C-alpha positions as CSV (number, residue, x, y, z in Angstrom):
1,M,176.8,-40.6,17.5
2,E,179.0,-37.5,17.6
3,R,178.0,-36.8,21.2
4,Q,179.1,-40.3,22.3
5,K,182.6,-39.7,20.8
6,K,182.9,-36.5,22.7
7,K,181.9,-38.2,25.9
8,M,184.4,-41.0,25.4
9,L,187.2,-38.6,24.5
10,L,186.4,-36.4,27.6
11,T,186.3,-39.5,29.8
12,G,189.7,-40.7,28.4
13,V,191.3,-37.3,29.0
14,L,190.0,-37.1,32.5
15,L,191.2,-40.7,33.3
16,L,194.7,-40.0,31.9
17,S,195.0,-36.8,33.8
18,A,193.9,-38.4,37.0
19,M,196.4,-41.2,36.5
20,S,199.3,-38.8,35.8
21,A,198.5,-36.8,38.9
22,L,198.6,-40.0,41.0
23,A,201.8,-41.2,39.4
24,Q,203.6,-37.9,40.0
25,G,203.2,-38.3,43.8
26,N,205.0,-41.6,44.1
27,G,207.4,-41.3,41.2
28,G,209.8,-38.9,42.9
29,A,210.1,-41.1,46.0
30,G,210.6,-44.2,43.9
31,I,213.4,-42.5,41.9
32,D,215.1,-41.3,45.2
33,E,214.9,-44.8,46.7
34,A,216.4,-46.4,43.5
35,T,219.2,-43.8,43.5
36,Q,220.0,-44.5,47.1
37,M,220.0,-48.3,46.5
38,V,222.3,-48.0,43.4
39,T,224.8,-45.7,45.1
40,S,224.9,-48.0,48.2
41,Y,226.5,-50.7,45.9
42,F,229.4,-48.5,44.8
43,D,231.7,-49.0,47.8
44,P,231.5,-52.8,47.7
45,A,231.8,-52.9,43.9
46,T,234.8,-50.6,43.9
47,K,236.5,-52.8,46.5
48,L,235.7,-55.8,44.5
49,I,237.2,-54.3,41.3
50,Y,240.4,-53.3,43.3
51,A,240.6,-56.9,44.5
52,I,240.2,-58.3,41.0
53,G,243.0,-55.8,39.9
54,A,245.3,-57.1,42.6
55,V,244.7,-60.8,41.6
56,V,245.2,-59.9,37.9
57,G,248.4,-58.1,38.9
58,L,249.7,-61.1,40.8
59,I,248.8,-63.5,37.9
60,G,250.5,-61.2,35.4
61,G,253.6,-60.9,37.6
62,V,253.9,-64.7,37.7
63,K,253.4,-65.0,34.0
64,V,256.0,-62.3,33.2
65,Y,258.5,-63.9,35.6
66,N,258.0,-67.3,33.9
67,K,258.6,-65.7,30.5
68,F,261.6,-63.8,31.7
69,S,263.1,-66.9,33.3
70,S,262.6,-69.0,30.2
71,G,264.3,-66.3,28.1
72,D,261.3,-65.5,26.0
73,P,262.0,-62.4,23.9
74,D,258.3,-61.3,24.1
75,T,258.6,-60.5,27.8
76,S,258.2,-56.8,27.6
77,K,255.1,-57.0,25.5
78,T,253.5,-59.4,28.0
79,A,254.5,-57.2,31.0
80,A,253.1,-54.1,29.3
81,S,249.7,-55.8,28.6
82,W,249.3,-57.1,32.1
83,F,250.4,-53.8,33.6
84,G,247.9,-52.0,31.4
85,A,245.1,-54.3,32.4
86,C,245.8,-53.6,36.1
87,I,245.9,-49.9,35.6
88,F,242.7,-50.0,33.5
89,L,240.8,-51.8,36.3
90,I,242.0,-49.3,38.9
91,V,241.3,-46.2,36.8
92,A,237.9,-47.5,35.6
93,A,236.7,-48.2,39.1
94,T,237.9,-44.8,40.3
95,I,236.4,-42.9,37.4
96,L,233.0,-44.7,37.6
97,R,232.9,-43.9,41.3
98,S,233.6,-40.2,40.8
99,F,231.0,-40.0,38.0
100,F,228.2,-41.5,40.0
101,L,228.9,-40.4,43.6
């Protein structure tokens, strides 16, 4: 009985070591390919975020103009929040790009 346990344990260890040896050969290539695929999306994603920032800026400008024209006293707060949102989008896209590329 003890001998069977040792054989099973030895067989399991050999099987796991063979599997890890095979996995190491293709793992590096897979990680390199995944990295290349992810980094290829950064240019279009950055341009998309810049475009969204431009649209948000235009919408914010129109909303601030409407509030200013109607004499709303809360115009400066609205302008600051829309301006902050546009700056955040631009800075976030730039920082993410610099971190990962």
